[in-house]
mmCIF file of the N, C-alpha and C atoms, coordinates in Angstrom:
data_MODEL
# 
_entry.id   MODEL 
# 
loop_
_atom_site.group_PDB 
_atom_site.id 
_atom_site.type_symbol 
_atom_site.label_atom_id 
_atom_site.label_alt_id 
_atom_site.label_comp_id 
_atom_site.label_asym_id 
_atom_site.label_entity_id 
_atom_site.label_seq_id 
_atom_site.pdbx_PDB_ins_code 
_atom_site.Cartn_x 
_atom_site.Cartn_y 
_atom_site.Cartn_z 
_atom_site.occupancy 
_atom_site.B_iso_or_equiv 
_atom_site.pdbx_formal_charge 
_atom_site.auth_seq_id 
_atom_site.auth_comp_id 
_atom_site.auth_asym_id 
_atom_site.auth_atom_id 
_atom_site.pdbx_PDB_model_num 
ATOM 1  N N  . GLY A 1 1  ? 94.369  96.721 86.242  1.00 0.00 ? 1  GLY A N  1 
ATOM 2  C CA . GLY A 1 1  ? 94.759  95.364 86.621  1.00 0.00 ? 1  GLY A CA 1 
ATOM 3  C C  . GLY A 1 1  ? 93.766  94.775 87.601  1.00 0.00 ? 1  GLY A C  1 
ATOM 4  N N  . ILE A 1 2  ? 94.074  93.618 88.116  1.00 0.00 ? 2  ILE A N  1 
ATOM 5  C CA . ILE A 1 2  ? 93.223  92.958 89.097  1.00 0.00 ? 2  ILE A CA 1 
ATOM 6  C C  . ILE A 1 2  ? 93.972  92.841 90.409  1.00 0.00 ? 2  ILE A C  1 
ATOM 7  N N  . SER A 1 3  ? 93.228  92.703 91.490  1.00 0.00 ? 3  SER A N  1 
ATOM 8  C CA . SER A 1 3  ? 93.871  92.561 92.790  1.00 0.00 ? 3  SER A CA 1 
ATOM 9  C C  . SER A 1 3  ? 94.500  91.182 92.890  1.00 0.00 ? 3  SER A C  1 
ATOM 10 N N  . VAL A 1 4  ? 95.710  91.144 93.417  1.00 0.00 ? 4  VAL A N  1 
ATOM 11 C CA . VAL A 1 4  ? 96.442  89.887 93.528  1.00 0.00 ? 4  VAL A CA 1 
ATOM 12 C C  . VAL A 1 4  ? 96.320  89.380 94.951  1.00 0.00 ? 4  VAL A C  1 
ATOM 13 N N  . THR A 1 5  ? 95.892  88.123 95.106  1.00 0.00 ? 5  THR A N  1 
ATOM 14 C CA . THR A 1 5  ? 95.754  87.554 96.442  1.00 0.00 ? 5  THR A CA 1 
ATOM 15 C C  . THR A 1 5  ? 96.555  86.264 96.540  1.00 0.00 ? 5  THR A C  1 
ATOM 16 N N  . ASP A 1 6  ? 97.007  85.954 97.754  1.00 0.00 ? 6  ASP A N  1 
ATOM 17 C CA . ASP A 1 6  ? 97.722  84.701 97.965  1.00 0.00 ? 6  ASP A CA 1 
ATOM 18 C C  . ASP A 1 6  ? 96.719  83.603 98.309  1.00 0.00 ? 6  ASP A C  1 
ATOM 19 N N  . LYS A 1 7  ? 97.215  82.441 98.716  1.00 0.00 ? 7  LYS A N  1 
ATOM 20 C CA . LYS A 1 7  ? 96.321  81.312 98.991  1.00 0.00 ? 7  LYS A CA 1 
ATOM 21 C C  . LYS A 1 7  ? 95.378  81.604 100.148 1.00 0.00 ? 7  LYS A C  1 
ATOM 22 N N  . ASN A 1 8  ? 95.751  82.548 101.022 1.00 0.00 ? 8  ASN A N  1 
ATOM 23 C CA . ASN A 1 8  ? 94.912  82.898 102.166 1.00 0.00 ? 8  ASN A CA 1 
ATOM 24 C C  . ASN A 1 8  ? 93.972  84.048 101.833 1.00 0.00 ? 8  ASN A C  1 
ATOM 25 N N  . CYS A 1 9  ? 93.889  84.392 100.529 1.00 0.00 ? 9  CYS A N  1 
ATOM 26 C CA . CYS A 1 9  ? 93.016  85.468 100.063 1.00 0.00 ? 9  CYS A CA 1 
ATOM 27 C C  . CYS A 1 9  ? 93.420  86.820 100.651 1.00 0.00 ? 9  CYS A C  1 
ATOM 28 N N  . GLN A 1 10 ? 94.685  86.971 100.973 1.00 0.00 ? 10 GLN A N  1 
ATOM 29 C CA . GLN A 1 10 ? 95.165  88.267 101.444 1.00 0.00 ? 10 GLN A CA 1 
ATOM 30 C C  . GLN A 1 10 ? 95.653  89.048 100.231 1.00 0.00 ? 10 GLN A C  1 
ATOM 31 N N  . GLU A 1 11 ? 95.168  90.284 100.116 1.00 0.00 ? 11 GLU A N  1 
ATOM 32 C CA . GLU A 1 11 ? 95.517  91.064 98.938  1.00 0.00 ? 11 GLU A CA 1 
ATOM 33 C C  . GLU A 1 11 ? 96.985  91.461 98.980  1.00 0.00 ? 11 GLU A C  1 
ATOM 34 N N  . LEU A 1 12 ? 97.701  91.134 97.924  1.00 0.00 ? 12 LEU A N  1 
ATOM 35 C CA . LEU A 1 12 ? 99.134  91.427 97.847  1.00 0.00 ? 12 LEU A CA 1 
ATOM 36 C C  . LEU A 1 12 ? 99.387  92.721 97.091  1.00 0.00 ? 12 LEU A C  1 
ATOM 37 N N  . GLY A 1 13 ? 98.391  93.163 96.329  1.00 0.00 ? 13 GLY A N  1 
ATOM 38 C CA . GLY A 1 13 ? 98.572  94.368 95.537  1.00 0.00 ? 13 GLY A CA 1 
ATOM 39 C C  . GLY A 1 13 ? 97.927  94.190 94.178  1.00 0.00 ? 13 GLY A C  1 
ATOM 40 N N  . ARG A 1 14 ? 98.065  95.185 93.332  1.00 0.00 ? 14 ARG A N  1 
ATOM 41 C CA . ARG A 1 14 ? 97.459  95.105 92.004  1.00 0.00 ? 14 ARG A CA 1 
ATOM 42 C C  . ARG A 1 14 ? 98.567  95.135 90.960  1.00 0.00 ? 14 ARG A C  1 
ATOM 43 N N  . SER A 1 15 ? 98.474  94.241 90.008  1.00 0.00 ? 15 SER A N  1 
ATOM 44 C CA . SER A 1 15 ? 99.536  94.134 89.016  1.00 0.00 ? 15 SER A CA 1 
ATOM 45 C C  . SER A 1 15 ? 98.952  93.758 87.664  1.00 0.00 ? 15 SER A C  1 
ATOM 46 N N  . ARG A 1 16 ? 99.349  94.490 86.655  1.00 0.00 ? 16 ARG A N  1 
ATOM 47 C CA . ARG A 1 16 ? 98.868  94.176 85.310  1.00 0.00 ? 16 ARG A CA 1 
ATOM 48 C C  . ARG A 1 16 ? 99.445  92.844 84.852  1.00 0.00 ? 16 ARG A C  1 
ATOM 49 N N  . LYS A 1 17 ? 100.709 92.596 85.204  1.00 0.00 ? 17 LYS A N  1 
ATOM 50 C CA . LYS A 1 17 ? 101.342 91.330 84.814  1.00 0.00 ? 17 LYS A CA 1 
ATOM 51 C C  . LYS A 1 17 ? 100.623 90.164 85.475  1.00 0.00 ? 17 LYS A C  1 
ATOM 52 N N  . ALA A 1 18 ? 100.274 90.334 86.749  1.00 0.00 ? 18 ALA A N  1 
ATOM 53 C CA . ALA A 1 18 ? 99.575  89.279 87.470  1.00 0.00 ? 18 ALA A CA 1 
ATOM 54 C C  . ALA A 1 18 ? 98.211  89.021 86.832  1.00 0.00 ? 18 ALA A C  1 
ATOM 55 N N  . ALA A 1 19 ? 97.584  90.073 86.333  1.00 0.00 ? 19 ALA A N  1 
ATOM 56 C CA . ALA A 1 19 ? 96.287  89.913 85.681  1.00 0.00 ? 19 ALA A CA 1 
ATOM 57 C C  . ALA A 1 19 ? 96.435  89.036 84.442  1.00 0.00 ? 19 ALA A C  1 
ATOM 58 N N  . VAL A 1 20 ? 97.487  89.282 83.680  1.00 0.00 ? 20 VAL A N  1 
ATOM 59 C CA . VAL A 1 20 ? 97.723  88.481 82.472  1.00 0.00 ? 20 VAL A CA 1 
ATOM 60 C C  . VAL A 1 20 ? 97.995  87.033 82.852  1.00 0.00 ? 20 VAL A C  1 
ATOM 61 N N  . ILE A 1 21 ? 98.820  86.831 83.882  1.00 0.00 ? 21 ILE A N  1 
ATOM 62 C CA . ILE A 1 21 ? 99.131  85.471 84.328  1.00 0.00 ? 21 ILE A CA 1 
ATOM 63 C C  . ILE A 1 21 ? 97.858  84.770 84.790  1.00 0.00 ? 21 ILE A C  1 
ATOM 64 N N  . GLY A 1 22 ? 97.020  85.482 85.539  1.00 0.00 ? 22 GLY A N  1 
ATOM 65 C CA . GLY A 1 22 ? 95.781  84.898 86.041  1.00 0.00 ? 22 GLY A CA 1 
ATOM 66 C C  . GLY A 1 22 ? 94.873  84.471 84.906  1.00 0.00 ? 22 GLY A C  1 
ATOM 67 N N  . ILE A 1 23 ? 94.765  85.316 83.882  1.00 0.00 ? 23 ILE A N  1 
ATOM 68 C CA . ILE A 1 23 ? 93.922  84.981 82.740  1.00 0.00 ? 23 ILE A CA 1 
ATOM 69 C C  . ILE A 1 23 ? 94.469  83.745 82.041  1.00 0.00 ? 23 ILE A C  1 
ATOM 70 N N  . CYS A 1 24 ? 95.787  83.688 81.879  1.00 0.00 ? 24 CYS A N  1 
ATOM 71 C CA . CYS A 1 24 ? 96.405  82.531 81.224  1.00 0.00 ? 24 CYS A CA 1 
ATOM 72 C C  . CYS A 1 24 ? 96.143  81.259 82.017  1.00 0.00 ? 24 CYS A C  1 
ATOM 73 N N  . GLN A 1 25 ? 96.216  81.348 83.331  1.00 0.00 ? 25 GLN A N  1 
ATOM 74 C CA . GLN A 1 25 ? 95.972  80.170 84.166  1.00 0.00 ? 25 GLN A CA 1 
ATOM 75 C C  . GLN A 1 25 ? 94.534  79.696 84.013  1.00 0.00 ? 25 GLN A C  1 
ATOM 76 N N  . VAL A 1 26 ? 93.598  80.634 83.909  1.00 0.00 ? 26 VAL A N  1 
ATOM 77 C CA . VAL A 1 26 ? 92.197  80.258 83.731  1.00 0.00 ? 26 VAL A CA 1 
ATOM 78 C C  . VAL A 1 26 ? 92.018  79.552 82.395  1.00 0.00 ? 26 VAL A C  1 
ATOM 79 N N  . ILE A 1 27 ? 92.630  80.102 81.353  1.00 0.00 ? 27 ILE A N  1 
ATOM 80 C CA . ILE A 1 27 ? 92.514  79.494 80.028  1.00 0.00 ? 27 ILE A CA 1 
ATOM 81 C C  . ILE A 1 27 ? 93.097  78.087 80.045  1.00 0.00 ? 27 ILE A C  1 
ATOM 82 N N  . ILE A 1 28 ? 94.280  77.936 80.652  1.00 0.00 ? 28 ILE A N  1 
ATOM 83 C CA . ILE A 1 28 ? 94.930  76.627 80.704  1.00 0.00 ? 28 ILE A CA 1 
ATOM 84 C C  . ILE A 1 28 ? 94.066  75.634 81.479  1.00 0.00 ? 28 ILE A C  1 
ATOM 85 N N  . SER A 1 29 ? 93.510  76.083 82.611  1.00 0.00 ? 29 SER A N  1 
ATOM 86 C CA . SER A 1 29 ? 92.710  75.174 83.431  1.00 0.00 ? 29 SER A CA 1 
ATOM 87 C C  . SER A 1 29 ? 91.441  74.745 82.694  1.00 0.00 ? 29 SER A C  1 
ATOM 88 N N  . ARG A 1 30 ? 90.915  75.621 81.828  1.00 0.00 ? 30 ARG A N  1 
ATOM 89 C CA . ARG A 1 30 ? 89.708  75.256 81.081  1.00 0.00 ? 30 ARG A CA 1 
ATOM 90 C C  . ARG A 1 30 ? 90.048  74.262 79.977  1.00 0.00 ? 30 ARG A C  1 
ATOM 91 N N  . ILE A 1 31 ? 91.247  74.380 79.424  1.00 0.00 ? 31 ILE A N  1 
ATOM 92 C CA . ILE A 1 31 ? 91.653  73.468 78.351  1.00 0.00 ? 31 ILE A CA 1 
ATOM 93 C C  . ILE A 1 31 ? 91.863  72.068 78.906  1.00 0.00 ? 31 ILE A C  1 
ATOM 94 N N  . ILE A 1 32 ? 92.480  71.972 80.069  1.00 0.00 ? 32 ILE A N  1 
ATOM 95 C CA . ILE A 1 32 ? 92.841  70.663 80.633  1.00 0.00 ? 32 ILE A CA 1 
ATOM 96 C C  . ILE A 1 32 ? 91.606  69.878 81.058  1.00 0.00 ? 32 ILE A C  1 
# 
């Protein structure tokens, strides 16, 4: 997975689900 950070760039932990969500957000932001 990837490291999960909040808005202050503080690492919250590593999560495979968060990695998937992050990738989806990148894809959506590129489409818009």
